[in-house]
Structure formats: structure tokens, C-alpha cells
C-alpha positions in Angstrom: -8.8 65.4 27.7 -11.6 63.2 25.8 -10.5 64.4 23.1 -6.8 63.3 23.3 -7.4 60.2 23.8 -9.9 59.7 20.8 -7.3 61.1 19.2 -4.4 58.3 19.9 -6.6 55.6 19.7 -7.0 56.7 16.0 -3.5 57.5 15.3 -2.5 54.3 17.8 -5.0 52.1 15.7 -4.4 53.4 12.7 -1.0 52.3 12.5 -2.3 49.0 13.0 -4.6 48.4 10.1 -2.6 50.7 7.8 0.0 48.2 8.6 -2.9 45.1 8.0 -4.0 47.0 4.8 -0.5 46.9 3.4 -0.2 42.6 4.0 -3.4 42.3 1.5 -1.7 45.4 -0.9 2.3 44.1 -1.1 1.2 40.5 -0.9 3.7 39.1 -2.6 6.4 41.1 -1.5 5.4 40.5 2.2 5.0 37.5 1.1 8.6 37.2 0.4 9.7 38.8 3.1 8.4 36.5 5.9 9.8 33.4 3.9 13.5 35.3 3.5 12.7 35.8 7.8 12.1 31.7 7.5 7.9 32.7 9.4 6.1 29.7 8.9 3.4 29.4 5.7 4.6 32.8 5.0 1.4 33.7 2.4 -0.9 32.3 5.3 1.1 34.3 7.7 0.9 38.0 5.8 -3.2 37.4 5.4 -4.0 35.9 8.8 -1.5 38.5 10.8 -2.7 41.4 8.0 -6.1 40.2 9.3 -5.3 40.0 12.8 -4.1 43.6 12.9 -6.5 45.2 11.2 -9.6 44.1 13.0 -7.5 44.4 16.9 -6.3 48.2 15.3 -10.2 48.9 14.4 -11.2 47.9 18.3 -9.1 50.6 19.4 -10.1 53.2 16.9 -13.9 52.5 17.8 -13.7 51.4 21.1 -15.2 47.9 20.3 -13.8 45.0 22.3 -10.6 46.9 23.1 -8.9 45.5 26.0 -8.8 42.2 23.6 -8.0 44.1 20.8 -4.5 45.4 22.5 -5.0 42.2 24.2 -3.8 40.6 20.6 -2.1 43.8 19.6 0.7 42.9 22.9 1.0 39.4 21.7 0.9 39.9 18.0 4.7 42.3 18.6 5.6 40.1 21.5 5.7 37.0 18.8 6.3 38.6 15.8 9.4 41.2 16.5 11.7 38.2 17.1 10.7 36.6 13.8 11.3 39.2 11.5 13.5 42.0 13.2 16.3 39.7 15.1 19.1 42.3 14.2 21.6 40.1 16.7 21.7 37.6 13.5 22.2 40.2 10.7 25.7 40.4 9.7 25.6 43.3 7.3 26.1 46.6 9.8 23.5 48.9 7.5 20.7 46.0 8.1 21.1 44.8 11.5 20.9 49.2 12.1 17.6 49.1 10.4 16.2 45.9 11.7 17.3 47.0 15.4 14.9 50.2 15.0 12.6 48.3 13.3 12.7 45.8 16.5 12.7 48.9 18.8 9.9 50.8 16.9 7.7 47.3 18.0 9.2 47.9 21.4 8.0 51.2 21.7 4.6 49.9 20.0 4.0 47.2 22.6 5.0 49.4 25.2 1.7 52.1 24.1 0.3 49.1 23.9 0.6 47.9 27.3 0.2 51.5 28.6 -3.5 51.8 26.8 -4.7 48.5 28.2 -3.8 49.5 31.8 -6.2 52.2 31.5 -8.9 51.3 30.7 
């Protein structure tokens, strides 16, 4: 059972590490996307959230400050999801569907974060 938990932590934390890395690898594009979504200080927001989710993801993977890492990820998902994936504001049906899928993905990630926290 320990190996399954380790694999789960690597996959789950790795999702956030890779997502955070993408904030830096695609900084220009992600800044423009954040600007389009009305995020405050878009470039700083992208850099800050990239660092936050990378560090929290690493904390989950390596089991270092794991409870704090999970709380940070939960807070990130609660705050960022309605800003970046407000599907209820989208009028184009294809874009609305895509935003709804991203919103629901983030809600599933939030659920997984809470479950992992509860299992500590």
C-alpha cells in the first residue's frame, strides 16, 4: 500500500510541478491569458502562482511540509478556479464547454487535495 501512496503522490504532485514549470516556459502566453481573464498584475500573478504550485507539488512528492503544501494547493484551487475558468460568463458554446471542463478538473483536483490532507 505504501508504494501505491508514493506513486499517487508523485503523479499528483507532478501535475502541479509541471503546471508550475509551464508558467515559466510559456510566460508570455500565460501572462496574456491571465490578462484576458482579468487577473490582477498578470505577469506577476503567473510567476507567483507558478512558483507556489511548483513548490507545493514538490512538497507533496517528497513528503516535505506535506500538510502545508496541500493547504496551499487547496487555497490556490479555490481562489484561481473561478477567476480563470468562469464558464458561466462565456457565451461561445465551445469555449463554455472547455472552460467548464477545466473548472470541473480543478474541482476534482481540489477534492483529491482534501482527501490527501485528510489521510495525513
